[in-house]
Backbone and ligand atoms as CSV (ligand in chain L), in Angstrom:
chain,resi,resn,atom,element,x,y,z
A,1,MET,N,N,88.765,98.853,99.621
A,1,MET,CA,C,89.982,99.562,99.252
A,1,MET,C,C,89.639,100.690,98.277
A,2,LYS,N,N,90.146,101.890,98.553
A,2,LYS,CA,C,89.844,103.017,97.684
A,2,LYS,C,C,90.912,103.153,96.603
A,3,ALA,N,N,90.475,103.147,95.363
A,3,ALA,CA,C,91.403,103.301,94.244
A,3,ALA,C,C,91.083,104.607,93.524
A,4,ILE,N,N,92.119,105.205,92.956
A,4,ILE,CA,C,91.924,106.461,92.235
A,4,ILE,C,C,91.314,106.170,90.865
A,5,LEU,N,N,90.284,106.911,90.539
A,5,LEU,CA,C,89.651,106.736,89.236
A,5,LEU,C,C,90.434,107.465,88.149
A,6,HIS,N,N,90.443,106.856,86.984
A,6,HIS,CA,C,91.055,107.469,85.817
A,6,HIS,C,C,90.000,107.597,84.731
A,7,THR,N,N,90.182,108.589,83.899
A,7,THR,CA,C,89.292,108.725,82.758
A,7,THR,C,C,89.921,108.043,81.551
A,8,TYR,N,N,89.151,107.196,80.923
A,8,TYR,CA,C,89.601,106.512,79.706
A,8,TYR,C,C,88.762,107.025,78.537
A,9,THR,N,N,89.360,107.033,77.364
A,9,THR,CA,C,88.581,107.292,76.161
A,9,THR,C,C,88.649,106.045,75.300
A,10,CYS,N,N,87.491,105.501,74.977
A,10,CYS,CA,C,87.449,104.252,74.210
A,10,CYS,C,C,87.955,104.499,72.794
A,11,PHE,N,N,88.851,103.622,72.342
A,11,PHE,CA,C,89.427,103.738,71.008
A,11,PHE,C,C,88.376,103.443,69.932
A,12,ASP,N,N,87.446,102.546,70.261
A,12,ASP,CA,C,86.496,102.094,69.242
A,12,ASP,C,C,85.236,102.945,69.141
A,13,CYS,N,N,84.703,103.442,70.277
A,13,CYS,CA,C,83.445,104.179,70.195
A,13,CYS,C,C,83.581,105.619,70.685
A,14,ASP,N,N,84.811,105.989,71.150
A,14,ASP,CA,C,85.082,107.379,71.515
A,14,ASP,C,C,84.369,107.861,72.777
A,15,VAL,N,N,83.706,106.959,73.485
A,15,VAL,CA,C,83.011,107.347,74.716
A,15,VAL,C,C,84.035,107.481,75.854
A,16,ASN,N,N,83.844,108.460,76.720
A,16,ASN,CA,C,84.678,108.577,77.916
A,16,ASN,C,C,84.065,107.756,79.046
A,17,TYR,N,N,84.918,107.071,79.802
A,17,TYR,CA,C,84.409,106.364,80.978
A,17,TYR,C,C,85.472,106.381,82.063
A,18,VAL,N,N,85.060,106.154,83.286
A,18,VAL,CA,C,86.027,106.139,84.379
A,18,VAL,C,C,86.180,104.727,84.918
A,19,ALA,N,N,87.390,104.397,85.307
A,19,ALA,CA,C,87.689,103.094,85.906
A,19,ALA,C,C,88.956,103.255,86.730
A,20,ALA,N,N,89.167,102.304,87.634
A,20,ALA,CA,C,90.387,102.344,88.442
A,20,ALA,C,C,91.565,101.890,87.599
A,21,CYS,N,N,92.733,102.422,87.920
A,21,CYS,CA,C,93.947,102.108,87.179
A,21,CYS,C,C,95.001,101.697,88.196
A,22,GLU,N,N,95.911,100.800,87.816
A,22,GLU,CA,C,97.000,100.387,88.704
A,22,GLU,C,C,97.688,101.609,89.310
A,23,SER,N,N,97.960,101.549,90.607
A,23,SER,CA,C,98.647,102.673,91.231
A,23,SER,C,C,100.141,102.581,90.991
A,24,GLY,N,N,100.609,101.378,90.641
A,24,GLY,CA,C,102.042,101.191,90.447
A,24,GLY,C,C,102.751,100.834,91.736
A,25,ALA,N,N,102.016,100.846,92.856
A,25,ALA,CA,C,102.640,100.495,94.129
A,25,ALA,C,C,102.965,99.007,94.141
A,26,TYR,N,N,104.098,98.651,94.754
A,26,TYR,CA,C,104.579,97.273,94.726
A,26,TYR,C,C,103.553,96.314,95.340
A,27,GLY,N,N,103.216,95.274,94.583
A,27,GLY,CA,C,102.316,94.241,95.093
A,27,GLY,C,C,100.838,94.574,95.020
A,28,GLN,N,N,100.503,95.770,94.559
A,28,GLN,CA,C,99.098,96.162,94.505
A,28,GLN,C,C,98.577,95.976,93.087
A,29,PHE,N,N,97.505,95.259,92.983
A,29,PHE,CA,C,96.938,94.978,91.675
A,29,PHE,C,C,95.470,95.344,91.629
A,30,ILE,N,N,95.044,95.849,90.490
A,30,ILE,CA,C,93.628,95.968,90.209
A,30,ILE,C,C,93.326,94.958,89.124
A,31,LEU,N,N,92.409,94.058,89.421
A,31,LEU,CA,C,92.057,93.017,88.455
A,31,LEU,C,C,90.788,93.444,87.729
A,32,SER,N,N,90.817,93.369,86.411
A,32,SER,CA,C,89.646,93.733,85.616
A,32,SER,C,C,89.027,92.470,85.021
A,33,SER,N,N,87.709,92.490,84.940
A,33,SER,CA,C,86.998,91.353,84.361
A,33,SER,C,C,87.289,91.255,82.871
A,34,VAL,N,N,87.382,90.029,82.359
A,34,VAL,CA,C,87.598,89.866,80.922
A,34,VAL,C,C,86.309,90.072,80.134
A,35,GLY,N,N,85.149,90.096,80.819
A,35,GLY,CA,C,83.900,90.188,80.071
A,35,GLY,C,C,82.987,91.344,80.449
A,36,THR,N,N,83.249,91.988,81.591
A,36,THR,CA,C,82.405,93.110,82.022
A,36,THR,C,C,83.323,94.254,82.461
A,37,SER,N,N,82.739,95.338,82.965
A,37,SER,CA,C,83.595,96.434,83.438
A,37,SER,C,C,83.851,96.344,84.939
A,38,GLU,N,N,83.598,95.185,85.552
A,38,GLU,CA,C,83.843,95.028,86.988
A,38,GLU,C,C,85.346,94.947,87.283
A,39,GLN,N,N,85.707,95.449,88.457
A,39,GLN,CA,C,87.106,95.413,88.895
A,39,GLN,C,C,87.182,95.030,90.374
A,40,VAL,N,N,88.245,94.361,90.753
A,40,VAL,CA,C,88.506,94.076,92.161
A,40,VAL,C,C,89.971,94.398,92.462
A,41,TYR,N,N,90.280,94.429,93.756
A,41,TYR,CA,C,91.605,94.834,94.198
A,41,TYR,C,C,92.321,93.664,94.862
A,42,MET,N,N,93.638,93.627,94.719
A,42,MET,CA,C,94.417,92.627,95.439
A,42,MET,C,C,95.731,93.231,95.898
A,43,ASN,N,N,96.075,92.967,97.154
A,43,ASN,CA,C,97.406,93.285,97.628
A,43,ASN,C,C,98.160,91.959,97.719
A,44,ALA,N,N,99.068,91.730,96.786
A,44,ALA,CA,C,99.756,90.438,96.715
A,44,ALA,C,C,100.565,90.162,97.980
A,45,LEU,N,N,100.923,91.225,98.703
A,45,LEU,CA,C,101.763,91.039,99.892
A,45,LEU,C,C,100.971,90.431,101.048
A,46,ASP,N,N,99.643,90.579,101.037
A,46,ASP,CA,C,98.872,89.934,102.112
A,46,ASP,C,C,97.781,89.002,101.573
A,47,ASP,N,N,97.964,88.533,100.350
A,47,ASP,CA,C,97.023,87.571,99.784
A,47,ASP,C,C,97.706,86.197,99.810
A,48,CYS,N,N,97.275,85.335,100.742
A,48,CYS,CA,C,98.008,84.070,100.923
A,48,CYS,C,C,97.834,83.139,99.721
A,49,ILE,N,N,96.766,83.307,98.960
A,49,ILE,CA,C,96.572,82.446,97.787
A,49,ILE,C,C,97.603,82.796,96.700
A,50,TYR,N,N,97.980,84.059,96.619
A,50,TYR,CA,C,99.016,84.464,95.664
A,50,TYR,C,C,100.313,83.710,95.968
A,51,ASP,N,N,100.657,83.613,97.250
A,51,ASP,CA,C,101.834,82.841,97.668
A,51,ASP,C,C,101.674,81.369,97.342
A,52,GLU,N,N,100.469,80.864,97.624
A,52,GLU,CA,C,100.228,79.441,97.406
A,52,GLU,C,C,100.416,79.079,95.932
A,53,VAL,N,N,99.794,79.872,95.039
A,53,VAL,CA,C,99.896,79.583,93.602
A,53,VAL,C,C,101.349,79.732,93.150
A,54,SER,N,N,102.026,80.715,93.700
A,54,SER,CA,C,103.437,80.923,93.382
A,54,SER,C,C,104.256,79.679,93.725
A,55,ASN,N,N,103.976,79.092,94.882
A,55,ASN,CA,C,104.717,77.895,95.290
A,55,ASN,C,C,104.420,76.694,94.402
A,56,TYR,N,N,103.162,76.559,93.982
A,56,TYR,CA,C,102.821,75.485,93.045
A,56,TYR,C,C,103.641,75.632,91.757
A,57,ILE,N,N,103.709,76.853,91.260
A,57,ILE,CA,C,104.393,77.098,89.984
A,57,ILE,C,C,105.884,76.783,90.097
A,58,LYS,N,N,106.470,77.174,91.224
A,58,LYS,CA,C,107.908,76.914,91.402
A,58,LYS,C,C,108.212,75.424,91.435
A,59,LYS,N,N,107.220,74.613,91.838
A,59,LYS,CA,C,107.454,73.171,91.963
A,59,LYS,C,C,107.053,72.385,90.716
A,60,MET,N,N,106.503,73.070,89.708
A,60,MET,CA,C,106.021,72.346,88.527
A,60,MET,C,C,107.177,71.838,87.677
A,61,PRO,N,N,107.204,70.508,87.441
A,61,PRO,CA,C,108.308,69.939,86.653
A,61,PRO,C,C,108.434,70.586,85.269
A,62,ILE,N,N,107.286,70.944,84.638
A,62,ILE,CA,C,107.383,71.504,83.290
A,62,ILE,C,C,108.013,72.896,83.284
A,63,LEU,N,N,108.143,73.496,84.456
A,63,LEU,CA,C,108.728,74.842,84.513
A,63,LEU,C,C,110.138,74.829,85.100
A,64,ASP,N,N,110.696,73.629,85.235
A,64,ASP,CA,C,112.059,73.499,85.743
A,64,ASP,C,C,113.027,74.310,84.895
A,65,GLY,N,N,113.958,74.965,85.538
A,65,GLY,CA,C,114.991,75.664,84.796
A,65,GLY,C,C,114.658,77.122,84.522
A,66,LEU,N,N,113.415,77.522,84.802
A,66,LEU,CA,C,113.073,78.942,84.617
A,66,LEU,C,C,113.550,79.725,85.840
A,67,ASP,N,N,113.864,80.989,85.634
A,67,ASP,CA,C,114.319,81.781,86.778
A,67,ASP,C,C,113.126,82.447,87.474
A,68,ASP,N,N,113.420,83.164,88.564
A,68,ASP,CA,C,112.363,83.747,89.389
A,68,ASP,C,C,111.470,84.710,88.613
A,69,SER,N,N,112.077,85.509,87.737
A,69,SER,CA,C,111.257,86.500,87.042
A,69,SER,C,C,110.341,85.821,86.020
A,70,GLU,N,N,110.819,84.704,85.448
A,70,GLU,CA,C,109.947,83.949,84.531
A,70,GLU,C,C,108.812,83.271,85.297
A,71,HIS,N,N,109.131,82.728,86.474
A,71,HIS,CA,C,108.072,82.162,87.324
A,71,HIS,C,C,107.043,83.232,87.676
A,72,ALA,N,N,107.515,84.427,87.994
A,72,ALA,CA,C,106.614,85.509,88.385
A,72,ALA,C,C,105.696,85.900,87.229
A,73,GLU,N,N,106.253,85.904,86.024
A,73,GLU,CA,C,105.434,86.255,84.865
A,73,GLU,C,C,104.343,85.220,84.620
A,74,ILE,N,N,104.705,83.949,84.791
A,74,ILE,CA,C,103.717,82.892,84.610
A,74,ILE,C,C,102.647,82.996,85.701
A,75,LEU,N,N,103.085,83.259,86.916
A,75,LEU,CA,C,102.138,83.420,88.022
A,75,LEU,C,C,101.096,84.485,87.697
A,76,GLN,N,N,101.563,85.625,87.196
A,76,GLN,CA,C,100.633,86.714,86.911
A,76,GLN,C,C,99.690,86.374,85.762
A,77,LYS,N,N,100.161,85.513,84.876
A,77,LYS,CA,C,99.348,85.114,83.734
A,77,LYS,C,C,98.249,84.122,84.121
A,78,VAL,N,N,98.564,83.211,85.035
A,78,VAL,CA,C,97.603,82.135,85.342
A,78,VAL,C,C,96.829,82.361,86.638
A,79,PHE,N,N,97.175,83.407,87.381
A,79,PHE,CA,C,96.584,83.596,88.710
A,79,PHE,C,C,95.065,83.705,88.689
A,80,LYS,N,N,94.529,84.144,87.563
A,80,LYS,CA,C,93.081,84.345,87.486
A,80,LYS,C,C,92.281,83.093,87.829
A,81,ILE,N,N,92.843,81.913,87.555
A,81,ILE,CA,C,92.056,80.704,87.809
A,81,ILE,C,C,91.903,80.420,89.297
A,82,ALA,N,N,92.675,81.119,90.136
A,82,ALA,CA,C,92.530,80.941,91.584
A,82,ALA,C,C,91.622,82.011,92.189
A,83,CYS,N,N,91.050,82.862,91.335
A,83,CYS,CA,C,90.212,83.956,91.822
A,83,CYS,C,C,88.751,83.680,91.482
A,84,ASP,N,N,87.857,84.054,92.388
A,84,ASP,CA,C,86.432,83.926,92.083
A,84,ASP,C,C,86.081,84.832,90.914
A,85,LYS,N,N,85.137,84.368,90.104
A,85,LYS,CA,C,84.760,85.123,88.907
A,85,LYS,C,C,83.843,86.299,89.251
A,86,ASP,N,N,83.595,87.150,88.267
A,86,ASP,CA,C,82.743,88.320,88.511
A,86,ASP,C,C,81.268,87.910,88.546
A,87,SER,N,N,80.368,88.896,88.691
A,87,SER,CA,C,78.953,88.575,88.896
A,87,SER,C,C,78.325,87.903,87.680
A,88,LYS,N,N,78.993,88.007,86.523
A,88,LYS,CA,C,78.450,87.387,85.307
A,88,LYS,C,C,79.211,86.104,84.938
A,89,GLY,N,N,80.148,85.686,85.795
A,89,GLY,CA,C,80.869,84.444,85.535
A,89,GLY,C,C,82.124,84.600,84.700
A,90,PHE,N,N,82.643,85.834,84.579
A,90,PHE,CA,C,83.886,86.055,83.830
A,90,PHE,C,C,85.076,86.128,84.787
A,91,TYR,N,N,86.253,85.706,84.271
A,91,TYR,CA,C,87.468,85.812,85.063
A,91,TYR,C,C,87.866,87.271,85.290
A,92,PHE,N,N,88.504,87.505,86.433
A,92,PHE,CA,C,89.237,88.745,86.648
A,92,PHE,C,C,90.681,88.466,86.288
A,93,ASP,N,N,91.325,89.374,85.576
A,93,ASP,CA,C,92.704,89.129,85.184
A,93,ASP,C,C,93.601,90.292,85.585
A,94,LEU,N,N,94.866,89.951,85.826
A,94,LEU,CA,C,95.860,90.979,86.141
A,94,LEU,C,C,96.278,91.681,84.853
A,95,TYR,N,N,96.676,92.895,84.970
A,95,TYR,CA,C,97.211,93.651,83.830
A,95,TYR,C,C,96.261,93.703,82.646
A,96,LEU,N,N,94.994,93.783,82.924
A,96,LEU,CA,C,94.018,93.850,81.860
A,96,LEU,C,C,93.403,95.243,81.903
A,97,ALA,N,N,93.289,95.859,80.757
A,97,ALA,CA,C,92.626,97.158,80.727
A,97,ALA,C,C,91.139,96.946,81.001
A,98,PRO,N,N,90.519,97.847,81.767
A,98,PRO,CA,C,89.078,97.706,81.982
A,98,PRO,C,C,88.329,97.871,80.666
A,99,ARG,N,N,87.247,97.143,80.524
A,99,ARG,CA,C,86.464,97.225,79.291
A,99,ARG,C,C,85.605,98.467,79.240
A,100,CYS,N,N,85.397,98.963,78.022
A,100,CYS,CA,C,84.485,100.092,77.825
A,100,CYS,C,C,83.066,99.617,78.156
A,101,PRO,N,N,82.381,100.323,79.077
A,101,PRO,CA,C,81.038,99.886,79.436
A,101,PRO,C,C,80.028,100.108,78.303
A,102,ASN,N,N,80.399,100.913,77.323
A,102,ASN,CA,C,79.474,101.200,76.216
A,102,ASN,C,C,79.526,100.130,75.131
A,103,CYS,N,N,80.754,99.781,74.672
A,103,CYS,CA,C,80.840,98.839,73.547
A,103,CYS,C,C,81.626,97.573,73.894
A,104,GLY,N,N,82.239,97.519,75.083
A,104,GLY,CA,C,82.953,96.300,75.480
A,104,GLY,C,C,84.393,96.229,75.001
A,105,SER,N,N,84.868,97.255,74.296
A,105,SER,CA,C,86.228,97.228,73.767
A,105,SER,C,C,87.262,97.327,74.891
A,106,LYS,N,N,88.427,96.671,74.672
A,106,LYS,CA,C,89.539,96.797,75.617
A,106,LYS,C,C,90.512,97.872,75.163
A,107,LYS,N,N,90.330,98.340,73.920
A,107,LYS,CA,C,91.275,99.320,73.381
A,107,LYS,C,C,90.866,100.717,73.829
A,108,ARG,N,N,91.818,101.482,74.295
A,108,ARG,CA,C,91.487,102.836,74.712
A,108,ARG,C,C,92.710,103.710,74.581
A,109,TYR,N,N,92.469,104.999,74.545
A,109,TYR,CA,C,93.570,105.949,74.579
A,109,TYR,C,C,94.097,105.984,76.000
A,110,ASP,N,N,95.236,106.612,76.194
A,110,ASP,CA,C,95.828,106.686,77.525
A,110,ASP,C,C,94.837,107.189,78.554
A,111,CYS,N,N,94.967,106.631,79.758
A,111,CYS,CA,C,94.069,107.077,80.821
A,111,CYS,C,C,94.739,108.188,81.618
A,112,LYS,N,N,93.934,109.070,82.171
A,112,LYS,CA,C,94.493,110.079,83.068
A,112,LYS,C,C,93.612,110.234,84.306
A,113,ILE,N,N,94.245,110.651,85.391
A,113,ILE,CA,C,93.538,110.791,86.665
A,113,ILE,C,C,92.426,111.819,86.518
A,114,THR,N,N,91.272,111.502,87.107
A,114,THR,CA,C,90.148,112.434,87.033
A,114,THR,C,C,90.510,113.739,87.742
A,115,ASP,N,N,89.961,114.817,87.258
A,115,ASP,CA,C,90.241,116.138,87.829
A,115,ASP,C,C,88.910,116.820,88.117
A,116,PRO,N,N,88.494,117.054,89.374
A,116,PRO,CA,C,89.228,116.708,90.605
A,116,PRO,C,C,89.296,115.195,90.824
A,117,VAL,N,N,90.258,114.798,91.685
A,117,VAL,CA,C,90.486,113.380,91.930
A,117,VAL,C,C,89.255,112.719,92.550
A,118,GLU,N,N,88.873,111.576,91.988
A,118,GLU,CA,C,87.747,110.812,92.531
A,118,GLU,C,C,88.227,109.414,92.875
A,119,TYR,N,N,87.530,108.806,93.837
A,119,TYR,CA,C,87.919,107.461,94.265
A,119,TYR,C,C,86.759,106.492,94.086
A,120,VAL,N,N,87.111,105.233,93.949
A,120,VAL,CA,C,86.092,104.189,93.880
A,120,VAL,C,C,86.454,103.141,94.928
A,121,ASP,N,N,85.422,102.599,95.568
A,121,ASP,CA,C,85.646,101.569,96.571
A,121,ASP,C,C,85.617,100.205,95.887
A,122,LEU,N,N,86.764,99.550,95.810
A,122,LEU,CA,C,86.802,98.233,95.171
A,122,LEU,C,C,86.785,97.135,96.227
A,123,ASP,N,N,86.072,96.057,95.922
A,123,ASP,CA,C,86.102,94.887,96.798
A,123,ASP,C,C,87.436,94.173,96.629
A,124,TYR,N,N,87.827,93.455,97.662
A,124,TYR,CA,C,89.001,92.604,97.551
A,124,TYR,C,C,88.651,91.365,96.737
A,125,VAL,N,N,89.621,90.897,95.960
A,125,VAL,CA,C,89.423,89.649,95.224
A,125,VAL,C,C,89.238,88.520,96.247
A,126,THR,N,N,88.388,87.546,95.896
A,126,THR,CA,C,88.161,86.410,96.801
A,126,THR,C,C,88.571,85.111,96.106
A,127,HIS,N,N,88.747,84.061,96.898
A,127,HIS,CA,C,89.251,82.784,96.364
A,127,HIS,C,C,88.428,81.606,96.892
A,128,THR,N,N,87.142,81.831,97.087
A,128,THR,CA,C,86.313,80.806,97.736
A,128,THR,C,C,86.337,79.479,96.979
A,129,GLU,N,N,86.163,79.533,95.664
A,129,GLU,CA,C,86.107,78.289,94.896
A,129,GLU,C,C,87.450,77.554,94.966
A,130,TRP,N,N,88.524,78.299,94.787
A,130,TRP,CA,C,89.869,77.736,94.812
A,130,TRP,C,C,90.152,77.035,96.141
A,131,LYS,N,N,89.745,77.676,97.235
A,131,LYS,CA,C,90.036,77.126,98.565
A,131,LYS,C,C,89.332,75.793,98.785
A,132,ASN,N,N,88.260,75.539,98.043
A,132,ASN,CA,C,87.527,74.286,98.215
A,132,ASN,C,C,88.064,73.144,97.359
A,133,LEU,N,N,89.089,73.422,96.548
A,133,LEU,CA,C,89.654,72.365,95.703
A,133,LEU,C,C,90.655,71.535,96.494
A,134,SER,N,N,90.813,70.283,96.063
A,134,SER,CA,C,91.849,69.436,96.673
A,134,SER,C,C,93.206,69.818,96.073
A,135,GLU,N,N,94.264,69.345,96.721
A,135,GLU,CA,C,95.619,69.613,96.225
A,135,GLU,C,C,95.775,69.179,94.769
A,136,SER,N,N,95.265,67.977,94.475
A,136,SER,CA,C,95.484,67.464,93.111
A,136,SER,C,C,94.642,68.239,92.095
A,137,GLU,N,N,93.449,68.691,92.497
A,137,GLU,CA,C,92.643,69.513,91.585
A,137,GLU,C,C,93.336,70.844,91.299
A,138,LYS,N,N,93.916,71.428,92.341
A,138,LYS,CA,C,94.637,72.698,92.151
A,138,LYS,C,C,95.783,72.521,91.168
A,139,ASN,N,N,96.560,71.455,91.385
A,139,ASN,CA,C,97.683,71.175,90.497
A,139,ASN,C,C,97.239,70.957,89.065
A,140,LYS,N,N,96.158,70.185,88.912
A,140,LYS,CA,C,95.671,69.854,87.575
A,140,LYS,C,C,95.220,71.124,86.844
A,141,ARG,N,N,94.452,71.960,87.535
A,141,ARG,CA,C,93.961,73.191,86.912
A,141,ARG,C,C,95.101,74.128,86.535
A,142,LEU,N,N,96.084,74.220,87.435
A,142,LEU,CA,C,97.204,75.120,87.152
A,142,LEU,C,C,98.032,74.628,85.973
A,143,GLU,N,N,98.283,73.329,85.963
A,143,GLU,CA,C,99.075,72.795,84.860
A,143,GLU,C,C,98.403,73.021,83.518
A,144,LYS,N,N,97.088,72.836,83.509
A,144,LYS,CA,C,96.330,73.042,82.277
A,144,LYS,C,C,96.444,74.507,81.814
A,145,GLU,N,N,96.345,75.420,82.767
A,145,GLU,CA,C,96.414,76.848,82.440
A,145,GLU,C,C,97.829,77.236,82.004
A,146,VAL,N,N,98.825,76.734,82.732
A,146,VAL,CA,C,100.218,77.039,82.386
A,146,VAL,C,C,100.533,76.554,80.970
A,147,ASN,N,N,100.010,75.376,80.650
A,147,ASN,CA,C,100.276,74.800,79.331
A,147,ASN,C,C,99.748,75.642,78.178
A,148,LYS,N,N,98.731,76.463,78.462
A,148,LYS,CA,C,98.193,77.331,77.409
A,148,LYS,C,C,99.200,78.411,77.018
A,149,HIS,N,N,100.205,78.639,77.866
A,149,HIS,CA,C,101.062,79.802,77.664
A,149,HIS,C,C,102.499,79.460,77.303
A,150,GLY,N,N,102.752,78.191,76.996
A,150,GLY,CA,C,104.093,77.812,76.568
A,150,GLY,C,C,104.380,78.357,75.175
A,151,PRO,N,N,105.538,78.177,74.546
A,151,PRO,CA,C,106.679,77.456,75.107
A,151,PRO,C,C,107.361,78.256,76.212
A,152,PHE,N,N,107.995,77.566,77.115
A,152,PHE,CA,C,108.568,78.230,78.274
A,152,PHE,C,C,109.990,78.697,78.017
A,153,GLY,N,N,110.392,79.663,78.802
A,153,GLY,CA,C,111.734,80.205,78.635
A,153,GLY,C,C,111.759,81.368,77.657
A,154,SER,N,N,110.596,81.702,77.085
A,154,SER,CA,C,110.573,82.820,76.139
A,154,SER,C,C,109.452,83.789,76.516
A,155,PHE,N,N,109.265,83.966,77.817
A,155,PHE,CA,C,108.213,84.883,78.257
A,155,PHE,C,C,108.668,86.319,78.094
A,156,PRO,N,N,107.790,87.274,77.865
A,156,PRO,CA,C,106.369,87.042,77.699
A,156,PRO,C,C,106.039,86.474,76.322
A,157,SER,N,N,105.114,85.537,76.302
A,157,SER,CA,C,104.705,84.926,75.043
A,157,SER,C,C,103.866,85.925,74.247
A,158,PRO,N,N,103.713,85.680,72.937
A,158,PRO,CA,C,102.894,86.574,72.122
A,158,PRO,C,C,101.478,86.706,72.687
A,159,ASP,N,N,100.977,85.615,73.262
A,159,ASP,CA,C,99.648,85.617,73.862
A,159,ASP,C,C,99.584,86.580,75.043
A,160,PHE,N,N,100.658,86.581,75.835
A,160,PHE,CA,C,100.715,87.442,77.002
A,160,PHE,C,C,100.736,88.911,76.581
A,161,ILE,N,N,101.531,89.189,75.552
A,161,ILE,CA,C,101.634,90.571,75.072
A,161,ILE,C,C,100.278,91.060,74.577
A,162,LYS,N,N,99.523,90.150,73.954
A,162,LYS,CA,C,98.203,90.522,73.434
A,162,LYS,C,C,97.293,91.054,74.550
A,163,THR,N,N,97.410,90.464,75.741
A,163,THR,CA,C,96.535,90.891,76.831
A,163,THR,C,C,96.915,92.282,77.327
A,164,LEU,N,N,98.104,92.737,76.997
A,164,LEU,CA,C,98.553,94.057,77.473
A,164,LEU,C,C,98.099,95.171,76.535
A,165,GLU,N,N,97.688,94.794,75.344
A,165,GLU,CA,C,97.336,95.806,74.347
A,165,GLU,C,C,96.016,96.479,74.683
L,1,ZN,ZN,ZN,83.636,101.763,73.572
């Protein structure tokens, strides 16, 4: 999948670097590694694991009483555990700014499209490890991850907001 590159300026070391940025198109996500500058692409509309995890979340007793938008927020927060990790063993996460390849910082000034426009070929996110889990293992892992982000009914949690910074 070809994504448009953006130029970022690192807040901490002032180095310029390029990385893909969300296009804003419905259901299209660019997942960034929490530990490296690797990125992968996901189209939620044709990713069956996204649906599967969504259905698990809707059925979780601890999330009873939450509405659809709260379920969706939790889904986006915990979805990383259903995705294969990057080449160094770090999670890919939704709504995460790409890391500065120079100093590793997540803080950066606003990104802008490269001029002239450049593209990068991103791999699709994969779910090989997740697909090999049993139903009960999937449930157990999800519940553990969901529990990290409570209390429920007050999303986005302070923890969630931190990942957006
Ligand atoms: Zn930096």
